[in-house]
N, C-alpha and C positions, 0 to 999 in steps of 0.2 A: 523571566519565565522560560522554562525549557521548551524547545520545539518538539512537536510530536510527529514522528515519521511512521507510516503504515506500509509494511512490506508484504507483497503477495508473491510467494515463490514456493513451487511445489517440491523442490529438492531441499530437504531438511538441513542438509550439511551447509548448503549455500545460505539458507535462511539464518542458521545459527551464526555463521561467520559474519554476515552482514549486520545482524543485531549486536554481536559483540563489538564490531568496529564502531558502529554508530553510537552505542551506549558509551563507549570509552571516549568518545568526543563530546559526551554530555547531552545527547538526544534521548528523548523518551521513545522507545520503539515498540510497536505492536506488530507481531508477525503472524501471517496465516499461511498454512501449507496448501491452501486450496482457496477457491473463490467463496467468500462469505456472502450473506445476503446484501443487496445493495443498501438497504435500510441500515444495516449495521455499519457499513462503510461511511454512510452520511453522518450517522451519530458519533463516529469516532472523533470528530473535530480535529482532523489531521492538519498539519502544516505542509505535508508533502506526501505523495503516494510513490512507491517504487514497485512497479508491477512487471512480473515476468511475462514476455510476450507469449510463449508457448505453454499455456496451462492446459491441463487435461480437459477441464470442463468447458472453458471459454477462453477466447484469446485475450491478451492484455489489451490489445487495441479496442476490442468491444467494451472492456471494462472502462477504459479511458473515455470512450465516447458516452458511456452511460454516466460517468462522473461529471462530465462537461455538460450534460443535459440537465443536470439538477442544479437548482439555484444555490443550494448551500455548498456545493463542491465545485462549482464551475470556475472559480478563480484560484483553486488549489493546484499548485504545480504537480505534474505527473511525469515520472521517469520510467520509460519502458526499456 
């Protein structure tokens, strides 16, 4: 089964490059150019989150803390 990685990165060029590289390695990648709703992230059933620290709406650290506070996402690795 392929692993699912969710990327949150506001720079679309960086997002596209990360998606290309990870998909080339066999991962399923969902990318967001901004912060989606927390419910949407929880329902993604990701195996890993890669989050930019300096997002325009909210910091990556804040998103990480919110993910770790949810039962369904608390054990999923987060890379900032």
